[in-house]
C-alpha positions in Angstrom: -99.2 -206.9 -52.5 -96.3 -205.1 -54.1 -95.1 -201.7 -53.0 -93.2 -198.9 -54.6 -90.0 -197.3 -53.2 -92.1 -195.1 -50.9 -93.9 -198.0 -49.4 -97.1 -197.3 -51.2 -99.4 -200.1 -52.4 -99.1 -199.5 -56.1 -102.0 -201.8 -56.9 -104.4 -199.4 -55.2 -105.9 -197.4 -58.1 -108.9 -195.9 -56.4 -109.6 -192.5 -54.8 -109.4 -192.9 -51.0 -112.3 -190.6 -50.6 -114.9 -191.3 -53.3 -113.6 -194.7 -54.5 -113.5 -193.9 -58.2 -111.1 -196.0 -60.2 -108.2 -194.5 -62.2 -108.7 -194.6 -65.9 -107.6 -192.7 -69.1 -109.7 -189.7 -68.2 -109.1 -189.7 -64.4 -105.6 -189.6 -63.0 -105.1 -190.1 -59.3 -102.5 -188.2 -57.4 -100.7 -189.4 -54.3 -100.8 -187.6 -50.9 -97.5 -185.8 -51.1 -96.9 -186.0 -47.3 -97.2 -189.8 -46.8 -97.6 -191.4 -50.3 -100.0 -193.9 -48.8 -103.3 -192.9 -50.5 -104.4 -191.4 -53.8 -107.1 -188.8 -54.7 -109.0 -187.9 -57.9 -109.3 -184.2 -56.9 -108.4 -181.6 -54.3 -112.0 -181.7 -53.1 -111.8 -185.4 -52.3 -108.5 -184.9 -50.5 -109.9 -182.2 -48.3 -113.0 -184.2 -47.5 -110.9 -187.3 -46.6 -108.4 -185.3 -44.5 -110.1 -185.8 -41.1 -110.0 -189.6 -41.6 -106.5 -189.7 -43.0 -104.7 -187.1 -40.8 -103.4 -189.4 -38.1 -102.1 -192.1 -40.5 -100.7 -189.4 -42.8 -98.7 -187.7 -40.0 -97.3 -191.0 -38.7 -96.1 -192.1 -42.1 -94.7 -188.6 -43.0 -92.7 -188.7 -39.7 -91.4 -192.2 -40.6 -90.3 -191.0 -44.1 -88.7 -187.9 -42.6 -86.7 -190.0 -40.2 -85.6 -192.4 -43.0 -84.1 -189.3 -44.7 -82.8 -187.7 -41.6 -80.9 -190.7 -40.3 -79.3 -191.8 -43.6 -75.5 -191.6 -43.4 -74.3 -188.9 -45.9 -71.5 -190.0 -48.2 -69.6 -186.8 -47.3 -69.8 -183.7 -45.2 -71.7 -180.6 -46.4 -68.4 -179.2 -47.7 -67.9 -181.9 -50.3 -64.6 -182.5 -52.1 -62.0 -180.1 -53.4 -62.8 -179.9 -57.1 -59.1 -180.3 -58.0 -57.7 -183.1 -55.9 -61.1 -184.6 -55.2 -60.4 -185.2 -51.5 -62.8 -184.2 -48.8 -62.5 -180.6 -47.7 -61.3 -180.0 -44.2 -63.7 -178.6 -41.6 -61.3 -175.8 -40.6 -62.3 -172.8 -42.8 -58.8 -171.5 -42.7 -57.7 -174.6 -44.7 -59.7 -173.8 -47.8 -60.4 -170.8 -49.9 -63.5 -169.7 -51.8 -62.7 -168.5 -55.3 -64.8 -165.5 -56.2 -64.6 -166.1 -59.9 -66.3 -169.5 -60.0 -67.5 -169.9 -56.3 -65.5 -173.1 -56.0 -63.9 -173.9 -52.6 -60.3 -175.1 -53.1 -58.4 -176.9 -50.4 -55.2 -175.1 -49.1 -53.1 -177.9 -50.5 -54.2 -177.3 -54.1 -54.1 -173.5 -53.6 -50.6 -173.7 -52.2 -49.4 -176.0 -55.1 -50.8 -173.5 -57.6 -49.2 -170.5 -55.9 -45.9 -172.3 -55.8 -46.0 -173.1 -59.5 -46.9 -169.5 -60.3 -44.0 -168.1 -58.3 -41.5 -170.6 -59.7 -42.6 -170.0 -63.3 -43.4 -166.3 -62.9 -46.9 -166.7 -64.1 -49.9 -164.5 -63.8 -52.0 -165.3 -60.7 -55.1 -167.2 -61.7 -57.8 -169.3 -60.1 -56.5 -172.9 -59.8 -59.8 -174.2 -61.0 -61.3 -172.0 -63.7 -58.0 -170.3 -64.6 -59.7 -166.8 -64.4 -57.2 -164.0 -63.3 -57.4 -163.3 -59.6 -59.2 -160.0 -58.8 -56.7 -157.3 -58.2 -58.7 -155.6 -55.4 -61.5 -156.3 -52.9 -63.7 -154.0 -54.8 -63.3 -156.1 -58.0 -63.9 -159.3 -56.0 -67.1 -157.8 -54.5 -68.4 -156.9 -58.0 -67.8 -160.5 -59.1 -69.6 -161.9 -56.1 -72.6 -159.6 -56.6 -72.8 -160.5 -60.2 -72.8 -164.3 -59.4 -75.3 -163.7 -56.6 -78.0 -161.9 -58.7 -77.3 -163.1 -62.2 -76.4 -166.7 -61.6 -78.4 -167.0 -58.4 -75.5 -168.8 -56.8 -76.4 -170.2 -53.3 -72.7 -170.4 -52.3 -72.1 -166.8 -53.1 -75.4 -165.8 -51.4 -74.3 -167.6 -48.3 -70.9 -165.8 -48.4 -72.6 -162.4 -48.8 -74.9 -163.3 -45.8 -71.8 -164.1 -43.7 -70.2 -160.7 -44.7 -73.4 -158.8 -43.7 -73.4 -160.7 -40.4 -69.8 -159.8 -39.7 -70.7 -156.2 -40.4 -73.5 -156.3 -37.9 -76.2 -156.1 -40.7 -78.2 -159.1 -39.4 -81.3 -158.3 -41.4 -79.3 -158.3 -44.6 -77.6 -161.6 -43.5 -81.0 -163.1 -42.8 -82.3 -162.2 -46.3 -79.2 -163.6 -48.1 -79.3 -166.8 -46.0 -83.0 -167.3 -46.6 -82.6 -167.1 -50.3 -79.5 -169.4 -50.2 -81.4 -171.9 -48.1 -84.3 -171.9 -50.5 -81.7 -172.9 -53.2 -80.5 -175.7 -50.9 -77.3 -174.4 -49.3 -76.6 -176.3 -46.0 -74.5 -173.6 -44.4 -77.4 -171.1 -44.9 -79.8 -173.5 -43.3 -77.5 -173.9 -40.3 -77.1 -170.1 -39.9 -80.8 -169.6 -40.1 -81.3 -172.2 -37.3 -79.0 -170.1 -35.1 -81.1 -167.0 -35.8 -84.3 -168.8 -34.8 -82.6 -170.1 -31.7 -81.3 -166.8 -30.5 -84.2 -164.7 -31.9 -81.9 -162.6 -34.0 -84.0 -160.2 -36.2 -86.8 -162.9 -36.0 -88.9 -164.3 -33.2 -87.5 -167.3 -31.4 -89.0 -170.4 -33.1 -88.0 -173.9 -32.1 -89.9 -175.5 -34.9 -88.1 -173.5 -37.6 -84.8 -173.9 -35.8 -85.2 -177.7 -35.9 -86.4 -177.6 -39.5 -83.2 -175.8 -40.6 -81.0 -177.9 -38.5 -82.5 -181.1 -40.0 -82.1 -179.7 -43.5 -78.4 -179.0 -42.9 -77.9 -182.3 -41.2 -79.4 -184.3 -44.0 -76.9 -182.7 -46.4 -74.0 -183.6 -44.1 -73.5 -180.7 -41.8 -71.9 -182.2 -38.6 -72.5 -179.1 -36.5 -76.2 -179.3 -37.2 -76.2 -183.0 -36.5 -74.5 -182.4 -33.1 -77.1 -179.8 -32.1 -79.9 -182.2 -33.0 -78.3 -184.9 -30.8 -78.1 -182.5 -27.9 -81.7 -181.5 -28.5 -82.8 -185.2 -28.4 -80.8 -185.7 -25.2 -82.8 -183.0 -23.4 -85.9 -185.2 -23.7 -84.2 -188.5 -22.9 -84.4 -189.8 -26.5 -81.1 -191.5 -26.3 -81.5 -193.8 -29.3 -82.0 -190.8 -31.6 -79.2 -188.9 -29.8 -76.8 -191.8 -30.4 -77.7 -192.0 -34.1 -77.1 -188.3 -34.6 -73.7 -188.4 -32.8 -72.6 -191.5 -34.7 -73.5 -190.1 -38.1 -71.6 -186.8 -37.3 -68.6 -188.7 -35.9 -68.4 -190.9 -39.0 -68.0 -187.7 -41.0 -65.0 -186.7 -38.8 -66.7 -184.5 -36.2 -64.6 -184.3 -33.0 -67.3 -182.9 -30.7 -69.7 -185.7 -31.5 -67.0 -188.3 -30.9 -66.2 -186.8 -27.5 -69.9 -187.1 -26.6 -69.9 -190.7 -27.7 -66.8 -191.3 -25.6 -68.6 -190.0 -22.5 -71.6 -192.1 -23.3 -69.5 -195.2 -23.8 -67.8 -194.6 -20.4 -71.3 -194.3 -18.9 -72.4 -197.6 -20.4 -74.8 -196.1 -22.9 -72.9 -197.0 -26.0 -71.7 -200.5 -26.6 -68.0 -201.4 -27.1 -68.7 -202.6 -30.7 -70.6 -199.4 -31.7 -68.0 -197.1 -30.2 -65.1 -199.0 -31.9 -66.8 -198.9 -35.3 -67.4 -195.2 -34.9 -63.8 -194.6 -33.9 -62.6 -196.4 -37.0 -65.0 -194.4 -39.3 -64.0 -191.1 -37.6 -60.3 -191.8 -38.2 -60.9 -192.9 -41.8 -62.8 -189.6 -42.4 -59.9 -187.6 -41.0 -57.3 -189.6 -43.0 -59.2 -189.0 -46.2 -58.7 -185.2 -45.7 -54.9 -185.6 -45.8 -52.6 -185.3 -48.7 -48.9 -184.5 -49.4 -49.8 -181.1 -50.8 -52.0 -180.3 -47.7 -49.1 -181.3 -45.4 -46.7 -179.1 -47.4 -49.1 -176.1 -47.2 -49.5 -176.7 -43.4 -45.7 -176.8 -43.0 -45.2 -173.7 -45.0 -47.8 -171.9 -43.0 -46.2 -173.0 -39.8 -42.8 -171.7 -40.9 -44.3 -168.3 -41.9 -45.8 -167.8 -38.5 
């Protein structure tokens, strides 16, 4: 019997509750949690729920794990939109442009600044070429406009961070919640911290894990590391190892150190640890470039 991409028997064209067949007048809808069965109406779905509940939960958990443990192509930061190399994890080595909400690596930013100084050019965004705001007030106005007119999740997350640094945790929570709804990984991670510590909300482990998983799925290594530590508390070492390996493959140092400890303790095989070491180094090497090295050297000379 053939199956579709979600593992559903696509030859099954009958309502799981009443058995009515699909036709031109009756369209069956899949259970959106497990995709295993179909229903002709909400009434049939509710009536069949007691019989289907256990199987549904099992399959839904399997589908969630397939998504959760898939190796992301890159970290949640993505690539610099100019040099197209992965952005470094260190926030001091990139800059968010308020005009277009693009995060530019310090190498491209340095190269642009050098060119402007040498040619005596007006200071502009290296990506969209919009003039750089002349004051913090002007920059804040641009951010607010992008947040509420463009509904930009990156800007909403940035505003949430600003509110948090000012001690306005309720405002930060509101901004991060809206950004998370729009799919921002950093906002998901910050919300997980709020639910863990009980900051302006009740402590809620279920919500904490939900936001950690959402961030991890989109390549946030810090969220992935925390999930690994959580699994370790309950002795689920297979899941722990998978989390740490995925994060280390993205270039996360903390996860690699944990894997090193586990390797020394005989929990991780030599082959798996060697493969992870190679992937970790490859991820770090991909973040390097001549312009980034020049920017780092210039910064070192300055300080």
